[in-house]
C-alpha positions in Angstrom: 18.0 5.1 40.7 17.7 5.9 37.0 19.6 3.8 34.5 21.1 6.3 32.4 22.6 10.0 33.2 22.1 13.5 31.3 24.2 13.5 28.4 24.2 9.8 28.0 23.8 8.9 24.1 20.6 6.3 23.5 18.5 4.9 20.5 14.9 3.8 20.4 14.2 1.0 22.8 16.9 1.7 25.4 15.7 1.9 29.0 15.8 5.0 30.7 14.1 4.4 34.0 10.9 3.6 35.9 7.8 5.7 36.1 8.1 6.3 39.8 11.9 7.8 39.4 11.3 10.4 36.3 8.0 11.3 34.0 8.5 10.4 30.1 8.7 13.5 27.7 9.2 14.7 24.7 11.3 11.6 22.8 10.3 9.3 25.3 7.4 6.9 26.4 6.3 4.6 29.1 5.7 0.7 29.2 4.5 -1.3 31.7 5.9 1.2 34.2 9.3 1.6 32.6 10.2 4.9 30.5 12.2 4.0 27.2 13.7 6.3 24.4 11.5 6.5 21.6 14.6 8.8 19.3 17.8 8.4 19.2 19.9 11.2 20.9 21.0 12.5 24.1 19.1 12.2 27.7 18.1 15.3 29.0 17.1 15.1 32.8 15.1 18.0 34.7 15.1 16.8 38.4 13.0 20.0 39.4 10.3 19.2 37.2 11.3 15.3 37.8 10.9 14.3 33.8 13.1 12.7 31.2 13.4 14.0 27.3 15.8 13.0 24.2 17.6 16.1 23.0 20.0 16.6 19.7 23.3 17.2 19.9 22.8 20.7 19.6 20.0 20.9 22.2 16.9 20.3 20.1 13.9 18.1 21.0 13.6 14.6 19.2 10.8 13.3 17.3 9.3 10.3 19.1 8.3 7.0 18.2 5.0 7.1 16.2 1.3 6.7 18.0 -1.6 5.0 16.5 -3.2 6.6 13.9 0.0 8.9 12.8 0.2 9.3 9.3 3.5 8.5 8.3 5.7 9.0 4.4 8.1 6.2 3.7 10.1 4.1 1.1 9.7 0.9 0.6 13.1 -1.1 1.3 12.0 -4.7 0.4 9.2 -6.7 -0.5 8.2 -10.0 0.3 4.7 -12.3 -0.5 3.3 -11.7 2.8 4.7 -8.3 4.0 6.7 -5.1 3.3 9.4 -3.3 5.2 9.4 0.6 5.0 11.9 3.4 5.8 10.1 6.3 7.3 10.8 9.6 6.3 7.9 12.1 7.6 5.5 11.3 10.5 2.8 13.9 10.7 4.3 15.8 8.0 7.3 16.5 9.8 10.9 15.1 8.5 12.5 12.2 10.6 16.0 11.0 10.2 16.2 8.1 12.7 15.8 5.2 10.1 13.0 4.3 11.4 11.4 1.0 10.0 7.5 0.4 9.5 6.6 -3.3 8.6 3.3 -3.8 6.3 1.4 -6.9 6.7 -0.5 -7.9 3.1 -3.8 -7.9 5.3 -3.3 -4.2 6.1 -3.2 -3.2 2.1 -6.8 -3.1 1.3 -10.0 -4.6 2.3 -10.0 -7.1 -1.1 -8.1 -10.2 -1.5 -4.4 -9.9 -2.6 -2.6 -13.2 -3.2 0.9 -11.4 -3.1 2.3 -8.0 -2.1 4.3 -8.3 -5.4 0.7 -7.2 -6.7 0.2 -4.1 -5.3 3.6 -3.1 -3.9 7.2 -2.6 -5.2 10.8 -1.8 -3.8 11.5 2.3 -3.9 7.7 3.0 -4.0 7.2 6.2 -1.7 3.9 5.7 0.1 1.6 7.1 2.7 0.4 5.2 5.4 -1.0 5.2 9.2 0.6 3.8 12.3 -1.5 0.9 14.3 0.2 0.8 17.2 2.0 3.2 20.0 5.9 3.3 20.2 6.7 0.5 19.4 9.2 -0.8 17.1 8.9 -2.0 14.1 6.0 0.3 13.4 2.8 -1.9 12.1 1.4 0.0 9.0 -1.6 0.1 7.0 -2.6 1.4 3.5 -6.5 0.9 4.3 -8.0 4.3 3.2 -8.4 6.6 -0.1 -5.7 8.9 1.3 -3.3 6.3 2.1 -1.3 4.2 -0.6 1.4 4.7 -2.9 2.4 8.2 -3.9 5.2 7.4 -6.2 6.5 4.3 -8.1 9.0 3.6 -10.8 8.4 1.2 -13.7 10.2 -2.0 -13.0 11.4 -2.7 -16.5 13.2 0.9 -17.2 13.0 3.3 -14.0 10.8 5.7 -15.4 8.1 7.2 -13.2 4.7 5.3 -13.6 1.4 7.5 -14.6 -1.6 6.8 -13.2 -4.6 5.5 -16.2 -7.4 3.9 -13.9 -7.8 2.9 -10.2 -4.3 0.8 -9.4 -3.5 0.7 -12.7 -0.4 1.9 -14.1 1.3 3.0 -17.7 5.1 3.7 -18.3 5.1 6.4 -21.1 8.9 5.4 -22.0 8.3 1.8 -22.5 4.7 1.0 -22.3 5.0 -1.5 -19.9 2.1 -1.7 -17.5 2.1 -2.6 -14.1 -1.0 -2.5 -10.7 -0.4 -0.6 -7.1 -2.4 0.1 -4.0 -2.3 3.8 -4.7 -3.6 6.7 -2.6 -6.4 9.2 -4.3 -3.5 11.7 -4.8 -1.1 9.6 -6.7 2.1 11.8 -8.4 0.5 14.9 -7.5 2.9 16.2 -5.4 5.7 14.7 -7.8 3.9 16.5 -11.0 3.0 13.4 -12.2 -0.5 13.6 -14.1 -3.0 10.7 -14.3 -3.7 9.4 -17.9 -6.8 8.0 -18.2 -6.5 8.0 -21.8 -3.9 5.5 -21.9 -6.4 2.8 -20.2 -6.7 -0.4 -21.8 -10.0 -0.5 -24.2 -12.6 -3.2 -23.5 -15.1 -4.1 -26.0 -18.7 -4.3 -24.8 -20.6 -7.9 -24.4 -22.6 -6.6 -27.9 -19.3 -6.3 -29.7 -17.9 -9.5 -28.4 -21.3 -11.5 -29.2 -21.3 -9.9 -32.8 -17.7 -10.9 -33.4 -18.6 -14.1 -32.5 -21.3 -14.6 -34.8 -18.8 -13.4 -37.5 -16.6 -16.1 -37.1 -19.3 -18.4 -37.6 -19.9 -19.3 -33.8 -24.0 -19.1 -34.0 -24.6 -21.6 -30.9 -28.2 -20.8 -30.7 -29.6 -20.5 -34.3 -30.5 -24.3 -34.8 -31.5 -26.9 -32.9 -29.1 -28.1 -30.2 -26.4 -25.2 -31.1 -25.1 -27.3 -34.7 -26.6 -24.0 -36.9 -28.8 -23.6 -39.8 -32.3 -23.2 -40.4 -34.7 -24.6 -38.0 -36.9 -27.5 -39.5 -40.3 -28.1 -38.9 -40.8 -31.8 -37.7 -44.6 -32.5 -38.7 -43.2 -31.3 -42.3 -40.7 -33.8 -42.2 -43.1 -36.6 -41.0 -45.4 -35.6 -44.2 -42.4 -35.9 -46.2 -41.4 -39.6 -45.0 -45.5 -40.9 -45.6 -45.2 -39.4 -49.1 -42.6 -41.4 -49.8 -43.9 -44.8 -48.5 -46.7 -44.4 -50.9 
């Protein structure tokens, strides 16, 4: 028989029954022949339909755990060197209030090399991610993709919202602090934060740097062996020494 009965309170991961007894329905999932709760709530069995589901206190159906490919939004709660934990608040544009935790590994942040998670993500950042596993806790996340990444970030110095200047480069209008994040292509738009490309750090061109070096006397290629000064003719030097011997 089932391990629970209708009306029992369960949390995600609780074993409910085996697949031969009841089929999984909304708010549940099956793994290795066993049906588990995918959301917190009350057990609701339908013996006529031979199904089991999880509902809220007033009978409404509860969201289940994410499946691979679902788009999630959440707040970064803690950041380590190689991973970060995220509190999931939305699944496929629907609010989720069950305290579900997602885990993001540094290898799933971007395709380029990243030394530390602290370089691309900070605590309290709001991110959009995709699920990598199905009906499992914690939910494995990825930020690889132009529409995935940080949607909202605060300055670590003063707490002011950061403006995007160029790709992944951020600027604080209050304290002029510069930071980096792995951002989504619509960073800040739903929060009313406009990009500020005019605040991007200016870079001097190669020609300008070369001229500046020459103005400081660094004429490496003007003379023989890079010592500077006019280039002398070796044959004229030989004639000069011959005339002195005479």
